[in-house]
Every structure is written in structure tokens, then in C-alpha cells.
N, C-alpha and C positions, 0 to 999 in steps of 0.2 A: 348723729355721728354718720357722714355719708361715705362711702365707699367707693373705689372703681375697680372692678376687678375684670379682665379680659374673659369672654364669651367661653366654655369651653364649648362650643360646639365647630371654633373656629377651623379648617383645615389649613393650615402651618403654609403651605404650598402656596395657597392664595393671597395673596397682597392686602386687600382688605383687611384688617382686621376691628372687631368690634369690640367694646369695653362696656358692661353694665352698672347704672348708680344704681347702689340700695343706702335703704337707710334704712339701719339694723338690718334687718332680715327680708325686705318687700322693695321689690322691685319698682325704682321711681324715674328710671330712664335707660337710655344709650348716645353710645357714639360713636361712630365708622367712620377710621380714617385708613388713608392708604398716600403710600409713593404714587410720584406724576410728575410725567413730563413738564413743566413750564411753556405752552405752546404761545403765548401773549406776550407781548410789550407791555413788562410796570412804566403806565404811566411819572411817577417820578422817578426811577431809575431806568430805563430804554435798553442800559446795557446791560445789568447784574441779568436781565432774562435771557443773554446769549452766552455770559458765563456761568450762570448759576441755575441750570433748567430744572434743577430738582424743587417740588413744591409739597408738600404732606396736604392734599384731599382728604376736610375734613367733610366725608359726604352726607353724615344725615345725623342732624341731635336733636334728640327726643326728651323733652321731661315731662309727667304726668301733668294734666291738667290740677290736679292736687297740689303741685309743688311746685306753679311755675310763680315766679313774682319772690322767691326766697333762696334765691341766690343759687341754686343746681346746677342754673347755664354756666353760669359763671365759674363754677368749680368743674365744673366739663369743660371749659375752653380752658381752664387754664392746665387742666391734664393736659388737653391737645395741644396748648402753645407746649406747654415744656418737651412736649415728647419731638416738636417740629425741631427746638432746640438741643435736645441731645442727636437727631440726626443731623444738625449743623454741623455740629462738633467730631461727629465722626465722619458724614461724607460729602457736606455742604447741602446746603436748604435753603434757599431763599426766603419762603416763609409758605405761610398756609393759606388756601383759597378753599371758598365756599361758593356752593352756587345759592346762594339765598330767595327763600318766596319773599316776595312783598310784605307779607306780615311780620319779619323776624329782621328786616332791613337794618332797622334802627337799634337791633340789640348789637349786630356786627359793627353796626357805625361807632357804640357808644366804647367799644374794643378799639377800636381803632384800625377797624378796616378801611378798604378805600374802595371805589368803582371803580373797574378795568375794562366790564362789560354789560349789557342787559340787554333784552330782551321781551317779549311781553309778560313772561311769567315768572322770569327772576333775574337775579342781577349775580355776575356775579364778585367776589369780592376778593380781594386779598390783605391778608398783613403780613408787612413787611418786616424778619427775622433782623435784628441787630447783629 
């Protein structure tokens, strides 16, 4: 069983929040999230970028190499998307933003993220909440 727990080291005054992923008592990864203002136009919904400017930034997602390909990343992303959905219900949230390294783009595409910006090192991707 995989559990996700808040990192006890977090300073509650800081916006970024790190969650640790455990298999039993073994740390197997982490995910860091924060709220942020959306400062770009969402290609498929240009008006929403201006009307609902809050988003959840997926700052980091890491899964131990020995656990990759076993669904751990999907579990972490389900957690992040659920968190974004709860924020949306409380205060409004357009979706989840990630700055993906090139080797992780396919993972986010399979989850439904779309490309919104790109440079030589990373792609900025967006998952629109319903």
C-alpha cells in the first residue's frame, strides 16, 4: 500500500508543500505543489486564463528508480489533481501547471496535460479542471 503524508519539515507559512510517498515505511518518492497565478493564455480556453487566474503548480514529482513503471507516479498525480479539485471548490482553480523535462512529457500527455509553452530544456504543460 502506498501512503502520501505531508512532510513534517514544511514551514506552514510557505506556499509550496511537499508530500512524501511511502510504500509501507520506505520512502519511494515525493511531490511538491503550490498555488500560483496563471500568467499565460490557456490555448483552448483563452478567457479562463483571465477569469480564473489561480492554478496549482506541480513543482516536483519524483519516484525512486526502483519503483518507476509501477503506477506510483499515477498515484501521486491523482493526489495532486484531487488537491487541485478541492482548491477549485473552495476558491477557484483553473487547473494544474507543470514545467516538465523533455523525458517526462509523455507521462503528462497520457494524463491529459496540454502544451502551453516550450523552451529548449522544458515544456510548460497544463491540465484544465472541469
